[in-house]
N, C-alpha and C positions, 0 to 999 in steps of 0.2 A: 526308679528308672527302669528296672527290669519289667515292671508291669507295662510301661509305655512301649518298650521294645516288643513285648509279646503282642500287644494290641496292634502295633504297626505291622508285624510280620503275618499275623493270622486273621486280620480283618481287612475287608476291601476299603480302599481309600474313600473317604466321604466325598471328596471332590469329584470322584469318578461316577458317583451316582447321579441319576437324572433328577430334575427338579421334583417330579411327581414322587419318586422314591423317597427323597428327602422329606417331603411333606407327610408321607405315610409314616415314616419312622418317628417324626416329631409328634404327630397326632397320637400314635400308640404310646409314646413316652409320656405325653401329657395325660393320657387316659390312665396310665399306671400311677402317675403322681397324684391325680385326682382321686383315685381309689384309696390310696394310702391316706390322703388328706381327710376324706370324709370318714374313714375308719377311725382315724385319730380323733376327729371331732366327736364321733359317737362315744368314744372312751372317756371323754371329758364330762359327759352327762349320764352315762350308764356304766355299770361294771362290765367286765370283759365277757362274762357269760351272757348278759343281756344284749350286748353288742352283737355277738355272734348269732343270737336268736333272732334279733331284729333284721340282721343282714339276710339270714336264711328265709325269713318270712317275706321280705320285700326285695328279693333279688331282681325281679323284673323292673320294679320302680327305680331302684338304685342304678341298674344298668341303663335304663332309659335316660335318667338324669345325667349320667356320665357321657352318654352319646350326645345329648343335647349340648352339654358343656363344650365338647370338642367342636361341634358344629358352630356354636356361637364364636369360639376362638377363630374358626375359619372365616366366618362372616366379618369379623373385626380385623381381618388381615394379619392375624398373628403368625401365619406361616409364609408371608410374603418377604419379609426382610431376609437378607443374606446372613445366615447364622454366624459365620465367622467374623462379621462386623458388628454383631449385637453388642449394645452397651446398655447402661442403666436407663436410657431414654425409653426403652421398650416397656418399662414398668408402667407408664401411663396407659399404654394400649392394653397391657395385661389387666390392669385395674378396671378399665372400662368393661372389658369382656367378662370379667369375674362378677362384677356388680350385676350385670344383666343375667348371668347364669344363676346368681343367688336369688334374684327375683323369680326366675323360672322355677328354681328348686323349692322355694317357699310356697309357690302356687301349687306345685305337685303334691307337697305334703298336706297342704290345707284341703285339697280335693280328695286325696286317696289314703292319707295316713295320719290325720290330725289327732286321732285318739291314741295313737301308739308312739309317734315321734314328735318331739318339740321342734318348732321352726328354728330355734336358736342354733341347732346343729348345723343348719345350712349357712347361717351367718358366720359361725366360727370356721366352717369349712372354707368360706370365702377368704377370710384373713389368711388362713394357712396356705390356700392356693396361690394368692398373690405373692407371698414370700417364697414358696417352694418353686413355683414355675419360673419366677425371675431368677432365682438362684440356679435353676437347672440350665437356663439359657446361657448364663455366664460360665457355668461349668463346661457346657458343650463347646462354647467358643474357646475356652482354655485348652480343652482336649484336642480340638481340631488343630489349633495353633501348635501345640506340642508335637502332634504327629507330623505336621508339615516340617517342623524344625528337625525332627528325627530323620525324615525323608531326605533332607538336604545336608545332613551331617557329613555324608561322604563326598559332597560337592564343595568346590572352593567358593566361599562367599566373597563378594566384593566389598571391601571396606571403603566407606565414604566419609568425607568431612564436609560439614555445612558451614559456609562462611555467612554469618548473620544469625544471631540468637534472638531476634525479635519475633514478632507475631508470624511473619512469613516463614522464618526458620522453624518455628514451633509446628506450624501446620505441615510443612514439608517433612519434618521428622515423624509426625504421626502417620503421614502417607507411607513413608519408607518402612514404618513398623509393620504395615500390612503386607509388605513384600519381603519374604524370608530370604530372598536371593541377596539382599544387601544387609550390611551390618554398619550401623552408624557408629563411627569411632569417636568423634568429637565435634563440638561446635567451636567456631573461631569468631571473635567479635572484637571491635575496636573499643568498645565501652569499658572503661576501667572499673566501673561500679559492679560489673558482674563477673570480673575475673576470679577464677578459683571456685566459682559456684557451679551448679549443674542445672540442666534442663532435661526433664524426662529421664533423670538418672544418668545423663551423659555430661561429662565435664566440658567446661568452656575455657578456651585458651586465648591468649593474645596472638595476633597474626605472626609475630616474630618467632613463635614457637612451632610453626608449621613444619619447618625443615627438621627440627629435632624430633618432632612427633613422627614424621615419616621415617626417620632413622630407627626409631624404637619399633614401630609397627607400620610397614609400608602399606599405603592405601592407594587405590586406583583412580579415585575421582574426587575433585573438589567442586562443590556446587555452590554457586553464589545465590543466596536467598535474600537479596536486597532489591525489591521492585523498583526503587527510585535511584538505583545506581547509575551514575553518569558514564558515558562512553569513555571519557578520559580517565576516570577513576578505575573502571574495569581494566583498561589498558595497563595502568600502573600496577594493578594487582597481579595480572597475568605475567607481566614482565618480571615482577619480584619473585615469582615462583617458577620461572621457566626452566630452572635447572633440575626440577623434579620431573621424572617421567610419568606424569599423571594426565588424565583427561580433565578438561575444564568444562563444566556445564553451568547452566543458569535457569532460573525460572522466568516466566513472562514478565515484561516490564510493567510499570504502573499503568501506562495507557491501555495496554492489553487487558489488564486485570479489571480496570474500571469499566471497560467496554463490555465486560462479561463474556468476551470471546475466548477467555483462557482462565485457568485456575492455577493456584500455587503448585499443585502436584504435577503439572505438565513440565517435566524437566526436558531441556533441549541442549544440544551442543552449542558452545560458543563458536560462532562462525568468524572467520577472518574478516568478513565484511563489517561485523559489529566493532571490531577493533580499529579498522581503518577509517570508519565514518567519523564525522564531526558531530558536535552537539547539535541537536535539532533546533533550527530557527523556525518559529511559528510563521507560516506563510501569510502574506497579506491577502485576505479574503476578497477584497475589492478587486485586486489585480487578477486573482484567479478567475473571477466571474466575468470580467470585462468583455472578453472575446468569446465566451462560451455560453453563459446562462441565457436561455431563451433565444439562442442562435443555432442555425444549422451548421454543423461542424463536420469536416472530412479529414481523415487521417490516412496518408499514404504509408505503405509498409506497416499496416495495422497489426500484422502478426509477429513483427520483430520484437526485440527486447525493449527498445524505446517506444515503438509504435503501440505495442500492447499495453504498456503502462500508461501511455497517453490516453488510450481508450478507457482504462479503468478509472483514471482520475477525472476525465471529462464527463462520464456518465453520472458521477457523483455531484457534478456542478449543474445538473439539470439543463442540458441543451434542448433546443427544439427538436433536434434529431441528430443522430450520429451515423455517419457513413464510413464504413470500413473498406479500404481499398488495398488489395493485397494480391501478389502474384502466386504465392504458395498456397495451394488448396488446403492442406492440413493445418497450416498456421492460421489461415482465415477461419476455418471451422472451429479450431480450438478457442480462439479469442471470442468468436461469436457466441459459442455455447457458454463460455465463462460469464460473459456479460449478461446473457439472458437468465442465467441461474441467479443473478443478483436480484432479479425481479424489480428492477428500477422502472419507473414510469417514463421511459425514454424510447421512442421508436429507433430501432437499430437496423441498418441496411447493409448487408455484406456484399461486396462486389469483387469478383475475380477479375484481375486485369493487369496490364502492363502500363507503367507510367509513360511509356513512349508512344502509346496509342492515343493520339491527340483527339480524334473525333469521338472516341468512346469516353475519354475522360471528360471532355466538354459536355457530352450528353448527360453525364451524371451530375455535373455541377449545375446544369440548367434544370434538370428534373427535380432536384431537391433544394434549389435556390440557396446554394451553399454560401455562407457568409465568412467562414473562417477555415483556412486550410493549414494543416501541420504536415509538412513534407519530410517524412522520416525514411522513406524508401531509398535505399542506396546499397551498392556493393561496398562493404567496409573491411573485408578481410585482406590485409596488406599483401601477404605472399600470393594469394589467389589472383588478385587484381594485377599484381606484378607479372604473373604468368599469362594473364589474359587482358592485356592493356586495352585493346580496341573495344571489347565487350564492356569492360569496366568503365571506360571513359564515356562510351555512348550511353550507358544506363545512367551514370551519375550526372553527366552534363546535359544530354538531351532530355533526360527525365525531368531535371530541374527547369530547363528552358520551356518544355512543353506544359508542365503543370503551372508554371508561373504565367506564361503567355495565355493559357486557357483561363486562368483566374482573372486576368485582366479583361479578357473578352467577355466573361460571364458576370462581371461586376462583383467578384469576391472582395469583401472589404479588408480582410486581413490575411496575410500569407506569411508563415514562419518556416524558414529552412533550418533543419537540424544539421549543423556542420561539426567539424572536429578540429582538435588541436593539431592534427597531422597536416592541415592545410597551411600551416605556418612554416615557411622555408622548407617545403616538402622535399623529401629524399626518395619518395615512392610515388607510383602512378596514382594510387588511391588518394593520397593527400593532395597531389596536384589537381586531380579531377574535382575534388571538393573545393579547392581554391577557385577553379574556373566556375564552378557552380555559384560560389559567392560573388564572383565578378558579374555573372549573369543577373543576379538579384540586385546588386548595386547599380548596374547599368539601367535596368528597367525602372528601379526606384527613382533614379535621377532624371528620368524623362519628364518633360513639363506636363504632359497630358495623363500621367499615371494617377489613377484614383484609388488603386489598391495600396494599402499600407504594407510594404515589404519589410521583413526583418530577418536576421540570421542569428542563431545562437550557437556559440562555439564552446565545446568542452572536451575533456579528456576521456580516459577509459571509464566505462561504467562497470561497477562490481557485478559479477555473476552474469554478465551478458553472454550470449552464445559465442563461443570461440575465444573467450577471454582466459587469462592465465589461471584464475582462481578455480573454476570448475575443472580445468585440465590438471592442475596440481592436486586437487582433491581426489580425482579419479586415480592418478598415479600413486598417491599415498595409500588409498584404500586397497589397491591391488598389490601393494608391497613393492612397486617398481621404483626405479630411480626417477627423481625429478629432473626434467631436461630444461636447461636455462641457456639462453643465447649468449649472454655476457654477464660477468659478475658485477659490473658497474652500471648496468642498464637501469634507468629509473622511469617511473610513470606517475602521472597524476591519476587519482581515483576518486570517483563519486558514486554514491548509491543510485540505482535506477529511479526509485521514487523521488529522491531529492532532486536529481537532475531534471526530471519531467516537471516537477512542481516549479522549478526555477525557469524552465523553458516557457511554461504557460504565463508566468508572471512577467518574464522579459518581453514576450510578444505583446503583452497588454501595454507596455510602456513605449512601444515603437511609434515613431513619428514618420519613419520612412527611410530605409536604407542602412539602418544601424547594424553593426556587428556587436552583439552582446556577448560578454565573456562571463562565465560562471566562476566564482571563487572555488578553486579546486583544493585549497589548503596547501600543504607541503608535498612535494613529490616523494614517492616511496621507492626505495631500492628493491628491485624484484628479488634479489638474492635474500635480503632480510625477510621479505614476505614468505619465501619458500621455507626458510628456517623456522619462522613463527608457526606456519601451518603444520610443520612436522611436530613441533613441540606441543601444539594444541591437541594433536592426535595422541599424545602420551608417548611419543617416541623421541629418539635422540638423532639429530642430524649427523650425517656422515657415518653413523654407526648402524642404526636401524634402516634409515633411508638415505641413499646417496644423492648428491646433487651434481649432475653432469653438465659441464659447460660445453655447448655444441657450436658456438659461433653465431654471429649476427646473420639473420636471414636477409634475402635480397630486399633492399629498400628500407631496412629497419634502422631507426635512430637509437643512439644511446639515451637520449633524453628528448622530451617534447616541450614545445613552447605554446603559449596562447596568443602572443602578439608578434607581428613582424618587428614593430618598434615599440618596446615596452614603455616608452615615454608618452605614447599616444593613446592614453586611456583616461576615462573620467568616471567618477562614481555616479550611480543612479539613485533613485529613491529607495532601492532595496540594498541592504548591506552586503549581500552576496552576489550582486550582479553589477558588472561594469560595462561601460560602452567604449568600444575601441574604434579608433579612426585609422582606416587602412586605405592605401592608394586605390583610386577608382579609374577605370577605363571607360571613357564615354561610349555610348551605344554605337555611334557611327564608326568608331575605330574597332570596337569589340566585335560587331556583327560579322564582318567579312572573315575575321580570324576564326570565329566560332563555326561559320559555314565550312571553312576548310577543315577544321578539326573533326567535325561530325561527318563530313564527306569521307575523309580518310578512315575514320572509325567504322563507317558502314562498309567500306571496302576491305576491312580487316588489315589495313596497311599499318602495322604496328610501328615501323620505323618512322613514318611520316607523322603518326599520332604523337610520338614522343617529341619530335621536332616542333610541332605546333604547340604542344604543352609548354615547351621551353619559351616559345615566343610570347604566349599569353601570361606565363608565370616565370619571369626572368630568374627568380630566386630558386627555381626548381633545379635540384642538383641530384642527378641520377646517373650511375655508371653505365646504364644501357644506352644513353644518348651519345651518339657518335659525333 
């Protein structure tokens, strides 16, 4: 141990050297070993005095041979592998290069020294070189690793436990072994046949021993190394260990590993989104393709959370072309660049514009002969729309009316409105405006001369969307701030963005005209419980490390959301996660004059009259701002 400490203190760190410097050191080292090897080979055929005499007589030849030997090593790439990761596999490469060098050495002796030196010396030198150079590489690897460990002795290593002692756990443990910042404490596995055994010298425990293991030696991270672990099972596991102040991490899932987009060594944090999600249901490919494949498609709000994911999934379904329509320049630039980097063989046309600009929108529909429109553009942030009712209503209602009417005029075959559960018995202006947008689509779909197939898809909160609670909570936790929550009993439905979009596309394909499709959102989640779990996932204790402050409901905010006005008026569809709702319809003759009044007041920024007109159009609208 004293020798290692002296080496560590008085020699430069190998990792600090340049690649060229490392190659020079290794080649000099190989040259020295080769010199010892050939000297030893000589002593097997000649006595020691003859050996020294031969060396003295043939110094130029032996030096030339050693130089050629190192050059051959270089040509065979012996200095390319990272030395600290060297293993016995390099023996094959060493053997190849030594065989070639032996051939060269025999040729040199045959030409220049056949009468004085036997060629067998070079053959024996080859065997000795294979063994000695391979051994030297393993020794260097051990030396570097030992010095790294000494370097980190003064630092606090993070103890980790791997859940899963299968092939994935084994590969992960090997990866962790190369990282001296971590110390693998134990494996945990459900398989009773391997209990009490060890893997890579590390003991394997039952899951119910994790808490006692933590009491004996506190560890900071539990890594799930089970690629086919289901969402529900992972949720159960995390719930079982939530009392421990540890971080939970995982490796990529089986789908990611099979797609070769990820490897077992890529450890990532377990996100709250993974625990809230349901088991993935394989989408119906025929429904996905119906309105998209070989069709010209346009997405409004293409840079938003839902709009951008729509674009990602649409380009994979090979449309004739994809038109991106977006008001925000940076959002449009971002999604346009992302799609182009996929290098898909789909023409993509980005347009900056406002959905309330009817002439411009129509010109784009005509130019590209659009067949399918997904209308995702809207103002969705409840408190902001509550503070700006006229702007919010005009954008959400007039935008829907103009895009739908333009689609009718330009012969668009399919039009899908992205709606929200806040449109059901709304208590806020945003929800009421989206319900009016639904009424617009219902009214147009019910007209006799309507040739466009209109549909609406209604769902709740999407995970990780801009302005949603999970990114906000994550930011507050990372900054060590208190989590702010409006009410302890507030609940919300959640769905992942990719799943919601996939269901939107499939729902639109089932439309006959005027349906309101509802997505199966699973069970509602209490936001207080969500905050607690996010704190625990971060390895902290709620109310001790991170406080949860209740600040009161915001204007227009509900304690809970609904998906239907009348829960008895829904029927199943051909997709298990999509239902068709039956909601009251206002015929177009009655709806149009009220719409004209609403939009006229919205243009005038007359918020008081806007609220009154919303109440007329949506009788169930219950908002304290209405006088």
